[in-house]
N, C-alpha and C positions, 0 to 999 in steps of 0.2 A: 573298338571306336564304335554307333549304334548311326544307323542309316543317318537319322536326322540329325549328328552332328557331322558326317557329310555331306548332306545336301548343306549346310550352312555351310560352308570349308566353301565347295565348291557357289554360290553366290561371291563368295568375299575372293573368293578366283576372277570372278568374270565381273570385280566395281572399275570399271575405265579408273587410269591416276587421273586428280585432281574430284574425283568430284566421289561423295562417302553416301553410306547409309547408317542411321539408327541403327540400334540391336535392334530396339524393335518394328520398324523398317521390313527387314532383314527375317523379322520374325510374318510377320502377316506377308510379306509377300509369300512366302515357302505354304502361307496355313494354315501354321502349326508351332506351338512352343509362344513362347514371350522374350520379352528383354533380357528375364533373369538366363532362360536354359541357355540361350544365344549369347548370351557369357560365360555364358559354365564352357559353355563349346570353346569361345575365344579361349579363356583360359587356363583351360584346361587343349589343346592344339592350336592356335589360332596362332603361333611362331614357322608354318610353313611358309602361309594365305598371307598380302597384303593389308598388317592390321592395323597401320594404324588410317584405312579407310575406312573400321568404325570407332563408330564415332559414338557421345550420348546424343539425349536426343536433341538439344540448349549446342549441340553443337561441342563439347569439352570433347578433351585428346581421355585415354586411357588414363586413370589416376596410377603415376609410378618411371609414368614412360611417353611424362609432358616436348619435355625438349625433342629425343628422337623424333616423336608424332607432328611437332611444328618443324624440325629440321624438312622430313620428307614433305611435309603440306608445304615447303618455299620450295624443290626439288621440284613436286611435279604442279604444283600452278595455280595450287586451288585457293579456294573463293576462301578470307578467312574475316579476321571483324570484331572486333576487342578496343579498349583503352590504350590495347600493347599493342599492340600489330601480332597479327597472327596466335592470339587468344586463342581463341577457339575460332572454329571455322562457322560460314556464315550456310545455317542452311538451305539456306531458303534459294540461297544459289549454287550451292557445289552439291544437294541433297539427288543421290540418284534413285531411277525409281524402275531399273531393269528395263527398261521397253529400249534402250536401243539393241541391243543382242539381244531379245528376250526371245523372238520365233525357235530363231537357235538353242537353244539357251531355256529355254521348256523341252523344244525335242529330247532332249536328250533325259529327263524329267519323266 
């Protein structure tokens, strides 16, 4: 695993319950890579971190894991929206910008 992958996984570990980041948000926060590179890291090594807190920019879950994502979102109280409740995350309310513990997080990076 390279340093970029380690940094991506570290960001994901810090996303608070009930909050999410889009793939592109993580790349922007780190100042490197892009959504596809973050997605590649998550698909390869993301099983050990709260992967359901990483979504597409429109709030949709990881393809093939929709049921588990929605279940975990309900458990964590993640704001969702859609015709069917819980179809996707309400990005205006649930998006996390890293600021809650950013001083501590940035100190370690």
